MDAnalysis code that builds the backbone (N, CA, C; Angstrom):
import MDAnalysis as mda
import numpy as np

u = mda.Universe.empty(207, n_residues=69, atom_resindex=np.repeat(np.arange(69), 3), trajectory=True)
u.add_TopologyAttr("name", ["N", "CA", "C"] * 69)
u.add_TopologyAttr("resid", np.arange(1, 70))
u.add_TopologyAttr("resname", ["MET", "GLY", "GLU", "THR", "GLU", "ASN", "LYS", "ALA", "GLN", "LYS", "VAL", "SER", "PHE", "PHE", "THR", "GLY", "LEU", "SER", "ALA", "GLU", "PHE", "LYS", "LYS", "ILE", "ILE", "TRP", "PRO", "ASP", "GLN", "LYS", "SER", "LEU", "ALA", "ARG", "GLN", "THR", "THR", "ALA", "VAL", "VAL", "ALA", "VAL", "SER", "VAL", "VAL", "LEU", "GLY", "LEU", "VAL", "ILE", "ALA", "LEU", "MET", "ASP", "TYR", "LEU", "ILE", "GLN", "TYR", "GLY", "VAL", "ASP", "PHE", "LEU", "ILE", "GLY", "PHE", "SER", "PHE"])
u.atoms.positions = np.array([
    [197.550, 98.798, 140.126],
    [197.142, 99.458, 138.328],
    [196.318, 100.492, 138.413],
    [195.324, 100.673, 139.999],
    [194.844, 102.079, 139.915],
    [196.242, 102.576, 139.853],
    [197.185, 102.732, 141.282],
    [198.030, 103.854, 141.480],
    [198.784, 104.393, 140.549],
    [198.528, 104.111, 139.826],
    [199.873, 104.413, 137.799],
    [199.041, 105.788, 137.764],
    [197.329, 105.314, 136.747],
    [196.000, 106.330, 137.363],
    [196.093, 106.646, 137.654],
    [196.124, 106.704, 139.058],
    [196.473, 107.810, 139.771],
    [197.058, 108.810, 139.600],
    [198.422, 108.628, 140.231],
    [199.306, 108.801, 140.131],
    [199.593, 109.750, 138.539],
    [199.074, 109.528, 137.496],
    [199.788, 109.932, 136.204],
    [198.137, 111.678, 135.999],
    [197.894, 111.271, 137.028],
    [196.008, 112.426, 136.352],
    [196.797, 113.628, 137.587],
    [197.300, 113.494, 138.949],
    [197.920, 115.041, 139.806],
    [199.407, 115.261, 138.892],
    [199.899, 114.460, 138.180],
    [201.179, 115.157, 137.525],
    [200.103, 115.687, 136.542],
    [198.614, 115.558, 136.408],
    [198.419, 116.219, 134.157],
    [198.226, 117.203, 134.951],
    [197.304, 117.249, 136.280],
    [196.674, 118.006, 137.028],
    [197.191, 118.744, 137.251],
    [198.261, 118.883, 138.454],
    [198.675, 120.402, 138.464],
    [200.206, 120.448, 137.008],
    [200.138, 120.285, 135.158],
    [201.179, 120.624, 135.458],
    [199.979, 121.571, 133.964],
    [198.877, 121.063, 134.148],
    [197.470, 121.642, 133.068],
    [197.664, 122.661, 134.249],
    [197.546, 122.959, 135.984],
    [197.736, 124.246, 136.888],
    [198.665, 124.904, 136.067],
    [199.942, 125.088, 136.500],
    [200.532, 125.563, 135.751],
    [201.107, 126.531, 134.910],
    [199.856, 125.622, 133.017],
    [199.790, 125.575, 132.188],
    [198.555, 127.086, 132.668],
    [198.140, 126.774, 133.299],
    [195.850, 127.834, 132.890],
    [197.230, 128.978, 133.719],
    [197.754, 129.079, 134.932],
    [198.166, 130.124, 135.933],
    [199.501, 130.830, 134.882],
    [199.809, 129.775, 133.337],
    [201.054, 130.811, 132.781],
    [199.980, 131.651, 131.398],
    [199.326, 131.530, 131.431],
    [198.212, 132.120, 130.882],
    [197.682, 132.899, 131.652],
    [197.502, 133.719, 133.017],
    [196.719, 134.512, 133.728],
    [197.149, 136.119, 133.341],
    [196.668, 137.303, 132.766],
    [197.667, 138.085, 132.448],
    [197.214, 139.688, 133.802],
    [198.033, 139.584, 134.459],
    [197.977, 140.652, 136.052],
    [197.815, 142.042, 134.742],
    [197.047, 142.653, 135.678],
    [196.410, 144.499, 135.996],
    [198.101, 144.599, 136.151],
    [198.503, 145.822, 135.911],
    [199.170, 146.948, 136.061],
    [199.095, 147.157, 137.534],
    [200.302, 148.063, 138.079],
    [200.062, 148.361, 138.993],
    [198.826, 149.459, 138.798],
    [198.786, 150.878, 138.250],
    [197.785, 152.130, 137.945],
    [196.167, 151.166, 138.059],
    [196.301, 150.261, 137.135],
    [195.072, 149.588, 136.239],
    [194.436, 148.674, 138.029],
    [195.461, 148.986, 139.084],
    [194.752, 147.384, 140.039],
    [194.786, 148.478, 141.026],
    [195.078, 149.940, 140.936],
    [194.791, 151.499, 141.841],
    [193.590, 151.742, 142.026],
    [193.697, 152.084, 140.602],
    [192.397, 152.485, 140.233],
    [191.355, 151.410, 140.889],
    [191.134, 150.730, 140.079],
    [189.924, 149.171, 140.346],
    [189.710, 149.492, 142.485],
    [191.824, 149.260, 143.203],
    [191.095, 149.107, 144.608],
    [189.809, 150.268, 144.324],
    [190.447, 151.562, 144.409],
    [189.571, 152.221, 144.939],
    [188.602, 152.937, 144.523],
    [188.139, 152.427, 143.367],
    [186.253, 152.096, 143.060],
    [186.067, 150.975, 143.431],
    [186.284, 150.291, 144.228],
    [186.220, 149.148, 144.760],
    [185.095, 149.451, 146.166],
    [186.330, 150.706, 147.134],
    [186.223, 150.657, 147.782],
    [185.316, 151.847, 148.051],
    [185.264, 152.648, 147.293],
    [183.992, 153.896, 146.919],
    [182.526, 153.314, 146.841],
    [182.317, 152.823, 145.767],
    [181.307, 152.235, 145.844],
    [180.985, 151.519, 146.979],
    [182.359, 150.885, 148.029],
    [181.868, 150.212, 149.158],
    [180.878, 151.214, 150.092],
    [182.033, 151.838, 150.417],
    [181.905, 152.880, 151.186],
    [180.371, 153.634, 150.992],
    [180.022, 154.161, 149.649],
    [178.776, 155.381, 149.211],
    [177.464, 153.216, 149.271],
    [177.524, 152.297, 148.943],
    [176.223, 151.590, 149.078],
    [176.627, 150.862, 151.130],
    [177.516, 151.267, 151.683],
    [177.015, 150.492, 153.362],
    [176.572, 152.539, 153.427],
    [176.972, 153.702, 153.273],
    [175.996, 155.048, 153.461],
    [174.739, 154.566, 153.537],
    [174.636, 153.979, 151.894],
    [172.762, 153.949, 151.107],
    [172.305, 152.864, 152.174],
    [172.349, 151.704, 152.729],
    [171.816, 150.690, 153.642],
    [171.051, 151.350, 155.528],
    [172.884, 151.912, 155.435],
    [172.572, 152.776, 156.806],
    [171.489, 153.624, 157.410],
    [171.108, 154.437, 155.259],
    [169.868, 155.695, 155.930],
    [169.096, 154.398, 155.475],
    [169.219, 153.912, 155.026],
    [168.044, 152.382, 154.972],
    [166.957, 152.327, 155.357],
    [168.282, 151.552, 156.420],
    [168.004, 151.473, 158.079],
    [167.427, 151.982, 158.851],
    [167.617, 153.748, 159.139],
    [167.007, 154.239, 159.797],
    [166.213, 154.590, 159.011],
    [166.150, 154.561, 158.353],
    [164.979, 155.332, 157.607],
    [163.877, 154.295, 157.724],
    [163.582, 153.276, 158.066],
    [162.650, 152.069, 158.433],
    [162.595, 151.804, 159.007],
    [163.530, 152.110, 160.440],
    [164.105, 152.337, 161.624],
    [163.046, 152.912, 162.291],
    [162.921, 154.068, 161.859],
    [161.600, 155.463, 162.233],
    [161.128, 154.583, 161.879],
    [160.165, 153.646, 160.398],
    [158.458, 154.309, 160.523],
    [158.294, 153.265, 161.227],
    [159.376, 152.030, 161.422],
    [159.081, 151.556, 162.863],
    [158.326, 151.258, 163.988],
    [159.303, 152.175, 164.508],
    [159.119, 152.993, 165.498],
    [157.703, 154.223, 165.270],
    [157.431, 154.310, 164.604],
    [156.556, 155.111, 164.266],
    [155.085, 154.497, 164.469],
    [155.183, 153.495, 164.040],
    [154.275, 153.082, 164.216],
    [153.807, 151.517, 165.116],
    [154.539, 151.809, 165.799],
    [154.289, 151.146, 166.727],
    [153.720, 151.912, 167.935],
    [154.672, 153.271, 168.336],
    [154.122, 154.519, 169.454],
    [152.666, 154.831, 168.171],
    [151.865, 154.451, 167.395],
    [150.803, 155.585, 166.835],
    [150.262, 154.117, 167.282],
    [149.717, 153.214, 168.015],
    [148.425, 152.606, 168.245],
    [147.234, 153.069, 167.875],
    [146.068, 151.851, 167.610],
    [144.452, 153.011, 167.796],
    [144.324, 151.371, 169.538],
])
């Protein structure tokens, strides 16, 4: 009795999954290229900002360690 309910749920799950995939609106190639470029550019800029902050903090820590009372 439990097996039939389990199989019915699996079929319903895959049917629902298929229906949800049909609702997806995929971006066109131009939009996808622009968004990918934006993500890469923001990632590079953020990486540079983090590297600069790391360098400045390391410089400050080294200065404080070298400057002992």
